[in-house]
N, C-alpha and C positions, 0 to 999 in steps of 0.2 A: 504494500500500500504506500503510495507516494503522497506527500503533503506539499502544499504550497510553501516555497521557501519564505522565511521571514526576512525583514530588513536586516536582521543580524547576520543572515547567512549569505546575502548578496549585497554588493555595493549599491548605494543609492545613486540615482542619476544626479547630476549637478544641481538641477532645479529643485529636486526633492531634498537634497542636502541643505540647500539654502533655505527652503521652507521650514525644514526641521529646526535649523538653527534660529530662524526668526521666531518660530513658535516657542522654543526654549527661552530665548531672550525675553519675549513678551511675558511668558509664564514666570520667569525669575522675578521680573519687576512686579507683576501683579501679586504673586504669592508672597513676596517679601513684605508687601504692604497689607494684603488681605488674608494671608494664610490660606488654609484649605477651603475657605469659603469662596474663593475665586470662581468665577463662572467661565466655562469653556468659550462661550460666545464672546466674552470680553477679551480673552486671550487671542482668539482668532481675529477679532477686529483690530487689536493692537499690533498683531503680527502681519496684518494685511493679507490674510488668507481666509478661505471659507472654513466653516465649522467642520465640514467633511474632511478637509485636508488635515485639520488637527486630529480628528478621529482616525484617519489612515495611519498617522504616525503613533498616536497614543489612544488605544481603544477605550480607555476610561480616564477619568480625572485622576484616579489613584495611580494609573500608569504614568501619567505626566508628572505627578508629584514624586513618584519613585525615581524617575529620570533625573529630576532636580536633586533629590537626595543623593543619588549616585555621584553627581557632580560635586556635591558638598563633601562626600566621603573622600573624593580625590583631593579636594582642597585641604581637608582635615589631615590627610596623610602627608601632604606636602608641608603643612605647618609644623607637624610633628618632626619631620625630617630636618627642617630648618632649625627647630629647637635643639635637635641633637648636636648641632654645630656649636652651641653655647658651651663654653668650657666648664662653668660651675654646674654640677649636677642638679642642685636644687633650683637654680635659676632656669636651667633648661627645662626641667619638669614643669615648673610654674609657668614659664613662657608658653609651652605647648598647650597647657590648659587655658591660659588667658587668651591666646590668639584664637583658639577654636571657640571659646565662649563669645568673643566679639563677632565671629562669623554667625553663630547662632542668634545672637541678640539682634543682628541686622536682618534676619530672615524668619518671619513668622511661620511660613510653611514648613521650614526645616524643623523648627521647634515643635510644631504640632505633629509632624510626622514622627519625630522621635518619641514624643510623649504617647501618641496614639498607637504607633506600630511597635515601639520598643525594639527588641532585637530583630523583629521582622522587617525593619526599615533598611535592611542590607541591600546594597547595590548588587552585589554578587558575593558568592562565598570567597572568591579570590580577593576582591576589594576589602571585604570584612577581615579576612585573614591578614592582609597587608597592613591595614590600619592598626589592628591589634598587635601585630609583630613590632611595629615601630613604637607604639605606646608602651609595650612591654620593655623595650630597650631603654626608654626614658625612665620608666619606673625602676627597673633593675639597677641601672646606673646610679640613680638617686639613693636606692636602698643600700647598695654597696658602699656608698660614700657616707652612710649614716644620716642622710637628709630626709628620707621618707620612711614611714613606719614599715617594718618588715612584713606585716600582715596585709598590706595593701595589694590588691590585684587589679588587672585591667578591667575586669567586670565591676569591681567596686567603683572605680573612677567613672566608668560609663554610667552606672546607676546614679551616682552623685551628680553628674553632669545633666542627666535627665531631670533630676529634681531641680537643678538650677534653671533649666529651661522653663519650668513651671513658673518660677518667680519672674522670669523675663517677660512673661505675658501680662504682667500687672504693673503698669507705669508707676503706681504708688509705692512699689517695693524697689529697694535699691539692690539690684542683682549683683552689682560689683562688690557691695559689702558682703553679700551672701557668698560670693566667690572667695573673698578673703577669709571668711570663717571656714569655708570648705578646705581651702589650702592649709590653713592653720591646723585643722583636724587631721590632715594627712602627714604633716611634718613630724619627723621623729623627735622624741624628747630625749634629752641626754645631757 
């Protein structure tokens, strides 16, 4: 039994690639402002394409948001890699968390996806494994230097960041203060 190849299995035509990128660009802007409440009609209008074109690339709104989350996971991984370049292990660890917290604070859809989907918000197993691997390197390096508690895991940090996302959705709360408290709780005492 043969099935139709998906866009992941064959290269997109140049015009289809341009449309996809315009859709993602429009969705990034709309979702950053409105979160998951964004309407596909608004994304299509902003991208200058028809609604059908959006649905050809992304069959559901969740599929579109998942594509945006996949982009953010790549950004997260790059931020963590850059943090690894910082010489001081604690500063590297804290910088990785701070940089990615800023990314989340600027993107309501990403926050909502992480809160709503939790671990299911993975772009792919490979992307998830990569971000966890780089995060583990930061954590291990800081633990070996005596800067981060020995019992802290990648999953702990992910869960704490998910909680931080919840406070970012409330303008009356100072999420940066909550981040400072979170980091202080992860710091080794000695």
